[in-house]
C-alpha positions in Angstrom: 0.0 0.0 0.0 2.8 2.4 0.9 4.7 1.8 -2.3 1.6 2.4 -4.4 0.7 5.6 -2.6 4.2 7.0 -2.8 4.6 6.0 -6.5 1.5 7.9 -7.5 2.5 11.1 -5.7 5.0 13.0 -8.0 8.1 14.3 -6.2 7.4 17.8 -7.3 5.7 19.9 -10.0 7.2 19.7 -13.5 10.5 21.5 -13.8 9.1 24.1 -16.2 6.2 24.9 -13.9 6.5 28.6 -12.8 5.7 27.8 -9.1 8.0 24.9 -8.6 10.4 26.8 -6.3 7.9 29.5 -5.5 8.8 31.4 -2.4 7.1 34.2 -0.5 7.7 37.8 -1.2 10.9 39.6 -0.5 9.9 40.2 3.1 11.1 36.7 3.9 14.7 36.5 5.1 17.5 36.1 2.6 19.4 32.8 2.4 22.2 32.3 4.9 25.6 33.4 3.8 27.4 30.1 4.6 26.5 26.5 5.0 27.0 24.0 7.8 29.9 21.6 8.4 29.7 18.1 7.2 28.4 15.8 10.0 29.4 12.2 10.7 26.3 11.0 8.7 25.7 11.2 5.0 22.4 10.9 3.1 22.2 11.4 -0.7 19.4 13.5 -2.2 18.2 10.4 -4.1 17.6 8.5 -0.8 14.7 10.7 0.3 11.1 9.6 -0.3 9.2 11.1 -3.2 6.8 13.6 -1.9 3.9 15.3 -3.7 4.3 19.1 -3.9 1.1 20.9 -4.8 2.0 24.2 -6.6 -1.7 25.3 -6.8 -2.0 26.3 -3.1 -1.0 29.9 -3.1 -2.5 32.6 -0.9 -2.1 36.4 -0.9 -1.5 37.7 2.6 -1.2 41.5 3.1 0.1 41.9 -0.4 2.5 38.9 -0.3 1.9 35.7 -2.3 2.6 32.7 0.0 2.8 29.2 -1.3 1.8 26.3 0.8 2.5 23.2 -1.3 2.2 20.7 1.6 -1.1 21.8 2.9 -2.4 18.3 2.2 -0.3 17.2 5.2 -2.7 19.1 7.5 -5.1 16.2 7.2 -3.7 13.7 9.8 -6.1 10.9 8.9 -5.7 10.9 5.1 -4.0 7.8 3.5 -1.6 10.2 1.8 -0.4 11.7 5.1 -0.2 8.3 6.8 1.9 7.0 3.9 4.2 10.1 4.1 4.7 9.4 7.9 5.4 5.8 7.3 8.0 6.5 4.6 9.7 9.2 6.7 9.9 6.9 9.7 11.3 4.1 7.6 14.1 6.5 6.3 14.8 7.7 9.8 15.1 4.2 11.2 17.6 3.4 8.4 19.8 6.3 9.3 19.5 5.7 13.1 20.9 2.2 12.5 24.2 3.9 11.5 24.5 5.7 14.9 27.1 3.4 16.4 26.9 4.6 20.0 23.1 4.8 20.2 22.7 1.5 22.0 25.5 2.3 24.5 23.9 5.6 25.2 20.5 4.0 25.7 22.0 1.5 28.1 23.6 4.2 30.2 20.6 6.5 30.0 18.3 3.6 31.1 20.6 2.8 34.0 20.7 6.5 35.1 17.0 6.9 34.7 16.3 3.8 36.8 16.3 5.4 40.2 13.5 5.9 42.7 11.8 9.2 42.0 9.8 10.8 44.8 7.4 13.7 44.4 7.2 16.3 47.1 4.9 15.1 50.0 1.7 17.0 50.6 -1.0 16.6 53.2 -4.7 16.4 52.5 -7.1 15.7 55.4 -5.3 13.5 57.9 -3.0 11.8 55.4 0.1 12.5 53.5 0.5 11.8 49.8 3.3 11.7 47.3 3.9 10.6 43.7 6.4 7.8 43.2 8.1 6.0 40.4 10.3 3.0 41.3 12.6 3.8 38.4 11.3 2.5 35.1 7.6 2.3 35.7 5.7 3.8 32.7 3.8 6.3 34.9 4.1 7.7 38.4 1.9 6.2 41.1 0.1 8.1 43.8 0.6 6.8 47.3 -0.9 7.8 50.7 0.1 7.2 54.3 -1.3 7.9 57.8 2.0 9.6 58.8 5.4 10.4 57.3 6.7 7.1 58.9 3.7 4.9 58.1 3.5 2.2 55.5 2.4 3.8 52.1 -0.7 2.6 50.4 -1.4 2.9 46.6 -4.3 5.3 45.9 -4.0 5.6 42.1 -1.8 3.6 39.8 -2.3 4.6 36.1 0.1 1.7 35.0 -2.9 -0.6 35.5 -5.0 1.3 33.0 -3.3 0.4 29.7 -0.9 -2.2 28.4 1.5 0.2 26.9 1.5 2.9 29.6 -0.1 5.6 27.4 -2.9 6.4 29.9 -1.6 9.0 32.2 -2.7 10.6 35.5 -2.8 14.3 34.7 -4.0 15.6 38.0 -5.6 14.5 41.3 -7.4 17.1 43.3 -8.6 16.4 46.9 -11.6 17.8 48.6 -11.0 20.0 51.6 -11.5 17.2 54.0 -9.2 14.9 52.1 -11.9 12.2 51.7 -12.7 12.6 48.0 -10.5 12.9 44.9 -11.4 14.1 41.4 -8.7 13.0 39.0 -8.0 13.5 35.3 -6.8 10.8 32.9 -5.4 11.4 29.4 -4.7 8.8 26.7 -2.0 8.7 24.0 -0.5 12.0 25.0 -3.6 14.1 24.1 -4.6 17.2 25.9 -8.2 15.8 26.1 -9.0 14.1 29.4 -11.7 12.5 31.4 -12.4 13.2 35.1 -13.3 10.4 37.5 -13.9 10.4 41.2 -12.9 8.2 44.1 -13.2 8.2 47.9 -10.4 7.4 50.2 -11.3 4.4 52.2 -10.6 3.7 55.9 -7.5 1.7 54.9 -6.3 4.4 52.5 -7.3 2.5 49.4 -9.4 4.0 46.6 -13.2 3.5 46.5 -14.3 4.3 43.0 -17.4 6.4 42.2 -19.4 6.1 39.0 -19.0 9.8 38.0 -17.4 10.3 34.6 -16.9 13.7 32.9 -15.8 13.9 29.3 -14.6 16.5 26.7 -12.4 18.0 29.4 -9.4 20.1 28.3 -7.2 22.6 30.0 -9.3 22.2 33.1 -9.0 23.3 36.6 -10.7 21.3 39.4 -12.0 23.2 42.5 -14.0 21.5 45.2 -16.6 23.3 47.2 -16.1 22.9 50.9 -19.4 21.0 51.4 -17.6 18.1 49.6 -20.6 17.6 47.4 -19.3 18.9 44.0 -16.5 20.7 42.1 -16.0 23.1 39.3 -14.2 22.0 36.1 -13.8 23.1 32.5 -14.9 21.5 29.3 -15.6 22.2 25.6 -18.5 21.2 23.5 -18.2 17.7 22.0 -15.6 18.0 19.1 -16.6 17.3 15.6 -14.1 14.4 15.3 -15.0 11.0 16.4 -14.2 10.2 20.1 -11.9 7.4 18.8 -9.7 10.0 17.2 -9.4 12.5 20.0 -5.9 13.9 20.0 -5.4 13.6 16.3 -7.9 16.2 15.2 -6.9 19.8 14.4 -10.2 21.5 15.2 -9.7 24.8 17.0 -10.6 24.9 20.7 -12.9 27.8 21.4 -15.7 28.6 23.8 -14.5 26.9 26.9 -17.1 26.4 29.6 -16.9 26.5 33.4 -19.2 23.9 34.9 -20.2 22.6 38.3 -20.6 18.9 38.9 -22.6 17.5 41.8 -21.4 14.1 42.9 -23.5 11.1 41.9 -25.3 12.9 39.0 -24.7 12.5 35.3 -22.6 15.0 33.4 -25.7 16.0 31.4 -27.1 17.7 34.5 -24.0 19.8 35.2 -24.7 23.5 35.3 -22.7 25.8 33.0 -21.6 28.4 35.6 -19.8 30.6 33.1 -19.4 31.0 29.3 -18.7 33.9 27.1 -19.7 33.4 23.4 -18.7 37.0 22.8 -15.1 36.2 23.7 -14.7 32.6 22.3 -11.0 32.6 22.9 -11.2 33.3 26.6 -10.3 30.5 29.0 -11.5 30.2 32.6 -9.7 28.9 35.6 -11.4 28.3 38.9 -10.2 28.2 42.6 -12.1 28.1 45.9 -10.6 30.2 48.7 -9.0 28.5 51.7 -12.0 29.3 53.9 -14.4 27.9 51.2 -16.4 31.1 50.9 -15.5 32.5 47.5 -15.1 31.0 44.1 -12.3 32.9 42.2 -12.5 32.8 38.4 -9.4 33.7 36.3 -10.3 34.7 32.7 -7.4 34.7 30.3 -6.9 35.1 26.6 -3.7 33.7 25.3 -0.5 32.9 27.2 0.6 36.4 28.3 0.9 36.9 32.1 -2.4 38.8 32.3 -5.8 37.8 33.5 -9.1 39.1 34.7 -10.2 38.2 38.2 -13.9 37.6 39.2 -15.3 36.3 42.4 -18.5 34.7 43.6 -19.7 34.6 47.2 -20.8 31.0 47.4 -23.1 31.8 50.3 -25.4 33.4 47.6 -25.9 30.1 45.8 -29.0 28.2 46.9 -28.9 24.6 47.9 -30.8 21.8 46.4 -33.5 20.1 48.4 -32.6 16.7 49.6 -28.9 16.6 48.7 -28.0 20.0 50.1 -25.5 20.5 47.2 -25.1 23.9 45.7 -27.7 24.4 43.0 -26.5 26.5 40.1 -29.5 25.6 37.9 -31.1 29.0 38.1 -27.8 30.6 37.1 -27.0 28.2 34.3 -25.7 30.2 31.4 -27.8 28.4 28.8 -30.9 27.4 30.8 -31.0 29.6 33.9 -33.4 32.3 34.7 -31.2 34.8 36.5 -27.6 36.2 36.1 -24.8 34.7 38.2 -24.0 37.3 41.0 -20.3 37.3 39.9 -18.3 40.4 40.9 -15.7 41.5 38.4 -12.9 42.6 40.7 -10.5 43.0 37.8 -12.1 43.5 34.4 -9.1 44.1 32.1 -6.0 42.4 30.9 -3.5 44.9 32.4 -1.8 42.5 34.7 -1.8 39.0 36.2 -3.5 38.2 39.5 -3.1 35.0 41.5 -4.7 34.1 44.9 -2.4 33.7 47.9 -4.7 33.8 50.9 -7.6 35.5 52.5 -8.8 36.5 56.0 -12.5 37.0 55.4 -12.8 39.8 52.9 -9.1 40.7 53.1 -7.7 39.1 49.9 -4.0 38.6 49.3 -2.8 38.4 45.7 0.3 38.0 43.7 0.5 40.5 40.8 2.7 42.1 38.2 0.7 45.3 38.1 3.3 48.1 37.9 5.7 45.3 38.9 7.3 43.3 36.1 9.1 41.2 38.7 5.9 40.7 40.7 4.8 41.7 44.2 2.2 40.6 46.7 -0.7 43.0 47.6 -3.8 43.0 49.8 -7.3 44.3 49.0 -10.5 44.6 51.1 -13.3 43.2 49.0 -15.8 45.4 50.8 -14.1 48.5 49.6 -11.5 47.6 46.9 -10.9 50.9 45.2 -8.4 51.1 42.4 -5.9 48.2 42.1 -3.0 50.7 42.0 -4.0 51.7 45.5 -3.9 48.2 47.0 -1.5 47.7 49.9 1.9 46.2 49.2 2.6 43.1 51.3 5.8 42.1 49.5 7.0 44.9 47.3 8.7 44.2 43.9 12.4 43.3 44.4 15.0 45.5 42.6 16.3 42.5 40.6 14.9 39.1 41.7 11.6 37.7 40.3 9.0 36.7 42.8 7.8 33.3 41.6 5.3 32.2 44.3 4.0 33.1 47.7 2.4 30.4 49.9 0.5 31.1 53.1 0.8 28.7 56.0 -1.0 28.4 59.3 -0.8 31.5 61.4 1.1 34.6 60.2 3.5 32.9 57.9 4.2 33.4 54.2 6.9 31.5 52.3 8.2 33.3 49.2 10.2 31.9 46.3 12.3 34.3 44.3 14.4 33.6 41.2 17.8 35.3 41.6 19.8 35.3 38.4 18.0 32.1 37.5 18.9 30.5 40.8 16.4 29.7 43.6 16.0 31.7 46.8 13.5 31.0 49.6 12.4 33.4 52.3 10.0 33.5 55.2 7.8 36.6 55.8 4.8 37.6 58.0 1.6 37.4 56.0 0.0 40.3 57.8 2.8 42.9 57.1 5.2 41.3 54.7 8.0 41.7 57.1 10.9 39.5 56.2 11.7 37.0 59.0 14.6 35.0 57.4 16.1 33.6 54.3 16.5 29.8 54.2 19.9 28.4 53.1 19.8 26.3 50.0 22.3 23.6 48.9 23.8 25.6 46.0 23.1 26.4 42.3 19.8 24.8 41.6 16.0 25.1 41.6 13.1 24.3 43.8 11.2 21.8 41.8 8.3 20.9 44.0 6.7 22.8 46.9 3.7 22.0 49.2 2.2 23.7 52.2 -1.2 25.4 53.1 -3.1 27.3 55.8 -3.8 24.1 57.8 -0.3 23.5 58.9 3.0 25.2 59.9 5.1 22.7 57.9 6.0 22.8 54.3 8.1 20.6 51.9 10.2 21.5 48.9 12.5 19.6 46.6 15.8 20.9 45.4 17.7 19.8 42.3 20.7 20.8 40.2 22.2 19.9 36.9 24.3 17.0 38.3 22.4 16.0 41.4 18.9 14.3 41.3 18.3 16.3 44.5 16.5 15.9 47.8 13.3 16.8 49.6 13.4 19.1 52.6 10.9 19.7 55.4 10.5 23.0 57.3 8.3 23.8 60.3 8.0 27.5 60.7 6.6 27.1 64.2 10.1 25.9 65.4 12.2 28.3 67.4 14.8 28.4 64.6 13.1 27.2 61.3 15.5 25.6 58.9 15.3 23.0 56.1 15.8 19.5 57.4 16.6 16.7 55.0 13.5 14.6 54.6 14.6 12.3 51.7 17.7 12.2 49.5 17.5 10.9 46.0 20.2 8.3 45.1 21.1 7.0 41.7 21.7 3.3 41.3 24.7 3.9 39.1 27.8 5.1 40.8 28.0 8.9 40.4 29.9 11.7 42.1 28.6 15.2 41.5 31.9 16.6 42.6 33.4 15.2 39.4 31.5 17.9 37.4 31.7 21.6 37.1 28.6 23.9 36.7 29.2 27.6 35.9 27.0 30.4 34.9 28.2 32.9 32.3 26.7 36.0 30.8 26.8 36.3 27.0 26.5 39.6 25.1 23.8 39.3 22.5 23.7 41.3 19.3 22.1 44.3 20.9 24.4 44.3 23.9 22.0 42.6 26.3 23.7 40.1 28.7 22.1 36.7 28.4 22.7 34.1 31.2 23.8 30.6 30.3 24.7 27.6 32.4 27.5 25.3 31.3 28.1 21.8 32.8 30.9 19.4 32.1 33.4 17.1 33.8 36.2 18.9 35.7 39.4 19.2 33.8 37.8 19.6 30.5 40.2 20.7 27.8 39.0 23.9 26.0 40.4 22.9 22.7 37.2 23.0 20.7 37.0 19.2 20.5 34.1 18.6 23.0 30.8 17.3 21.8 28.4 20.1 23.0 24.7 20.2 23.4 23.1 23.6 23.6 19.5 23.8 24.8 17.1 26.7 24.7 13.4 27.8 24.8 12.9 31.5 25.0 9.2 32.1 25.2 5.8 32.2 27.0 7.3 33.6 30.3 8.8 30.2 31.1 12.0 30.1 33.0 14.6 27.4 32.3 16.1 26.7 35.7 18.9 24.4 36.8 17.5 20.8 37.0 18.6 17.2 36.9 18.2 15.2 33.7 19.4 11.6 33.4 19.8 12.0 29.6 22.0 15.0 29.9 24.1 13.3 32.6 24.4 10.4 30.1 25.7 12.9 27.5 28.2 14.3 29.9 29.5 11.0 31.2 29.1 8.9 28.0 30.8 11.3 25.6 32.7 13.5 28.0 30.4 16.1 26.6 29.3 19.6 27.5 25.7 20.7 28.2 24.8 24.3 28.0 21.4 25.8 28.9 20.7 29.3 27.6 18.2 31.6 29.4 16.9 33.6 26.4 14.7 36.6 26.3 11.0 35.6 25.9 11.3 33.5 29.1 10.4 34.6 32.6 13.9 34.6 34.1 13.9 38.3 34.8 10.2 39.0 34.8 7.6 40.4 32.3 10.1 42.9 30.7 12.4 40.0 29.8 9.4 38.1 28.4 8.3 41.1 26.4 11.8 41.6 25.0 11.5 38.2 23.2 7.8 38.3 22.1 5.9 39.5 19.1 7.9 42.2 17.2 10.9 41.4 19.4 11.0 37.6 18.7 14.2 37.9 16.6 16.0 38.8 19.9 15.4 35.2 21.0 17.2 33.8 18.0 20.0 36.4 18.3 20.5 35.4 21.9 20.7 31.7 21.0 23.2 32.3 18.2 25.3 34.5 20.5 25.4 31.7 23.0 26.6 29.3 20.3 29.3 31.7 19.3 30.4 32.1 22.9 30.8 28.3 23.3 33.0 28.3 20.2 35.0 31.4 21.1 35.8 30.0 24.5 37.0 26.7 23.2 34.2 24.4 24.3 33.5 23.3 20.8 33.7 24.2 17.1 30.7 24.3 14.7 31.2 20.6 13.8 31.0 19.7 17.5 27.9 21.7 18.4 24.3 20.3 18.4 21.3 22.5 19.4 18.0 21.2 20.9 14.7 22.6 21.8 11.0 21.6 22.1 7.7 23.3 21.3 8.6 27.0 21.2 12.1 25.7 21.5 11.6 23.6 18.3 10.7 26.9 16.5 13.9 28.3 18.0 16.1 25.5 16.6 14.5 25.6 13.2 14.7 29.4 12.9 18.4 29.4 13.9 19.3 26.7 11.5 17.7 28.7 8.7 19.5 31.9 9.7 23.0 30.6 10.8 23.5 27.0 9.5 27.3 27.6 9.7 27.1 27.7 13.5 25.8 24.1 14.0 26.4 20.6 13.0 23.1 19.2 14.2 19.7 20.5 15.1 17.1 18.6 17.2 13.7 20.3 16.9 11.0 18.5 19.0 7.2 19.2 18.6 8.0 22.7 17.1 5.8 25.5 15.9 7.0 25.7 12.3 4.2 27.2 10.2 4.0 30.7 11.7 1.4 31.8 9.2 -1.2 29.2 10.2 -0.4 28.2 13.8 -3.4 30.0 15.1 -5.9 28.0 13.0 -5.4 24.6 14.8 -6.5 23.4 18.3 -5.2 25.8 20.9 -2.8 27.7 18.6 -4.8 30.9 18.9 -3.6 31.3 22.5 0.0 31.8 21.2 -0.9 35.1 19.4 0.0 36.9 22.6 3.6 35.7 22.2 4.0 35.6 18.4 1.5 38.1 17.1 -1.3 37.4 14.6 -0.4 36.7 11.0 -3.8 38.0 10.2 -2.6 41.5 11.2 -0.4 43.2 8.5 2.0 44.8 11.0 2.5 41.6 12.9 2.7 39.5 9.7 5.7 41.6 8.7 7.5 40.5 11.9 6.5 36.9 11.7 7.3 36.1 8.1 11.0 36.7 8.2 11.6 34.0 10.8 8.8 31.5 10.1 10.8 28.2 9.7 8.6 26.8 7.0 8.8 29.9 4.8 12.6 30.6 5.1 14.2 27.3 4.0 16.8 28.1 1.4 20.1 26.8 0.2 22.9 28.7 1.8 24.8 31.0 -0.6 28.3 30.0 0.3 30.6 27.6 2.1 29.3 24.0 2.1 25.9 25.2 0.8 24.1 22.7 3.0 22.1 22.7 6.3 23.2 21.0 9.5 21.9 17.4 10.0 18.4 17.8 11.4 16.0 15.5 13.1 12.5 16.7 13.9 10.3 14.9 16.4 6.6 14.9 16.9 3.8 12.7 18.1 0.7 11.6 16.2 -1.5 12.6 19.2 0.1 16.0 19.8 -3.0 18.2 19.9 -1.1 21.1 21.4 1.4 21.7 18.6 -0.2 19.6 15.9 2.2 17.3 13.9 1.4 19.1 10.6 4.0 21.7 11.6 6.8 19.2 11.6 5.5 17.2 8.7 5.3 20.3 6.4 8.7 21.6 7.5 10.5 18.3 6.8 8.9 18.1 3.4 10.1 21.6 2.6 13.6 21.0 3.9 14.0 17.8 1.8 12.6 19.6 -1.3 14.5 22.8 -1.1 17.9 21.3 -0.1 17.8 18.0 -2.0 14.9 17.1 -4.2 14.5 20.4 -6.1 17.8 20.1 -7.8 19.2 16.6 -6.9 22.1 16.7 -9.4 23.5 20.0 -8.0 22.5 19.7 -4.4 25.3 19.8 -1.9 23.1 18.6 1.0 24.7 15.5 2.5 23.8 16.0 6.1 20.5 14.0 6.7 17.2 15.8 7.1 14.9 13.5 9.1 11.7 13.3 11.2 10.7 10.9 13.9 6.9 10.5 14.4 5.9 8.7 17.6 2.7 6.7 17.6 0.3 7.3 20.5 2.3 10.2 21.9 1.5 13.8 22.3 3.3 17.0 23.2 5.2 15.4 26.0 3.2 15.4 29.2 2.3 11.9 30.4 4.6 10.1 27.9 5.5 6.7 29.3 9.0 5.9 30.3 9.7 3.4 27.5 8.8 6.0 24.9 10.9 8.7 26.7 14.0 6.4 26.7 13.5 5.3 23.1 13.0 8.8 21.7 15.8 10.4 23.7 18.2 7.7 22.8 17.4 8.1 19.1 17.8 11.9 19.2 21.0 12.1 21.2 22.5 9.0 19.6 21.8 10.8 16.2 23.5 14.0 17.5 26.5 12.1 18.8 27.1 10.4 15.5 26.8 13.7 13.7 29.4 15.3 16.0 31.7 12.3 15.8 31.5 11.9 19.5 33.5 8.9 20.9 32.0 6.7 23.6 34.0 7.3 26.8 32.1 5.4 29.5 33.0 1.8 30.4 30.5 -1.0 30.5 29.6 -2.4 33.9 27.8 -5.4 35.2 24.1 -5.5 34.3 21.9 -3.0 36.1 18.2 -3.2 36.3 16.2 -4.2 33.2 15.1 -1.3 31.0 11.6 -0.3 30.3 11.4 -2.9 27.6 12.8 -5.7 29.8 16.3 -5.6 28.3 19.2 -5.7 30.8 21.0 -2.3 31.0 24.8 -2.5 31.0 26.4 0.8 31.7 28.1 2.9 34.3 29.8 6.2 34.6 
């Protein structure tokens, strides 16, 4: 079937067809000046699959003619698209077989990944809970215990829900008394989920309920304190068949906020809030610690801004018999009266997040007039203008306030990001007075945190690039509160963090801005340019890349005596909203300039040369990698672009893509289109003008159930790369570095991916990079460790 389909799809339009190599208008970026170095892998132009290129698909956007010859790949269910994916995966598998250290890397990575992973403990009701993975389990398991020393009992084990581990536990939210749990399950990596409910039995085991809520996506779960129901989010039933949820590309609009009463069918759930006049708005829900107020966060897009509404739940009548809150009279579609919702903040000028409340005194975290955030207090009985609300924790002169958690009594624990490193302080909730700063183990990040108004204790986990970290407990009621080691994480493979060096440098970007970057490697590394180096970046959506442990990166350091560099680019949240804005919309090119400057720094300082440098990024970071390869192919030998946003002129038309307009701008607006087109990866592929006249080796990765960044982005880009650099002129093409894509089946954007798929994909991608860079295997084999996720003994050590 595959051969017949591919055979009837011509490789391209006839050579005399005027649109065969049709490009966009001159507003696209000019071809790069110089090509990439030759990698350790070679693929001839004739070895790529024949792919149909439709010259008839041409649109005019703001005066520019834009060709889209691979639009047919936007249909994920067509036989043509499936044949394309099969042919591409077959080619990729063939090339990966030539990666001589891939199996060794996989063995070492598996051994390093096979260690007990504990989540941060949290208390609900009278019991403590934590997530745990023994090492190579496909999914984390939720355990509970009567005390921190008691024998743990399994509450939820998603590994029992599917044979291949592709059903994941996305979230588990306990009622205020800790007796009930509403939990979300997703399948195949999709963002769609179902919500189920259980009770915690006397022995700590789960007692399932019959409640089942469907068509749930991007949902919050907020229990009312009567323990009779909860708020959640859903969309209307999608047009696609339920069997194909996760592969559809339908746009997600008109999210609903609903209330579910336990023991009733979903069809009876009241729609508490909807806004057809603003179909792109999303609604988050939270119930205050005292149970009195429902807080609703309305957002549009991914910018750090939201509206804040509240509802006094005492104004909601109760149903006869059950006593549950009865929203039927307020139902948006069927009710007879408006919901008495108070719009405390009715604009998108800033972000607002709940911290605590004492009656009508509401404490919030905000970036209003504070790009590095502050904590404020407002009296709901007489709020006044938000600019007049009292400061509890003022904005810091440099550090970014990441979170503020109120504990029992007058305690407020505040996390700051200080030059991309964690800082933790204790304050008084009432006044904001600083009590003390807690000493942390070193350069690293606080990965998990738990604590609430019911207790004076809190837990946090701390991790670094070379240490899997530890969990600490603090009791602020102690005479001298200090972090006490609760649980240290130990690898099964011998590993000494002291053998490695972690440093932070500041790199001058094109416009003079100092960009932080962490560099990790073995001590004693020779700065002679010969070191296989992996540079990772993201640069978007107000997300901060903090120091953190990764078994795959440690395998890169140990297995190849390699270097790992993590760049903190503009567009992220490392220095607050201004840093984010400096890499968004019209400023997006700054992100690519920052990344390229970091690559140049690594080469100038002797860590590597272009033929020893691979770059990697996922999602927005996949866009980063693809754009930088287009602009400066001479800087890199290999590019790894995972689940990337590649078609910047159509990203907003699929699933939740419209939410990214706040970061990228809208291609439907002429002024923003002018900023987007010059860097859009799909529209700027061109043979370099000089040097080798080829691109670096590239491998794109996506999943067939990625309904966040739908796979069409990667499919269209790989087709365009193979055409422009190889198939368009095979006789004169200088492209010998392979251009590949890896499409995972029953996998999505990344969340909930089972361990076996993580290990397999990462080993393929980094094994490919190592072969391209000519990296030699430096780690010695050791006696067999535990079996890997597929049951194969893992033989590797550091």
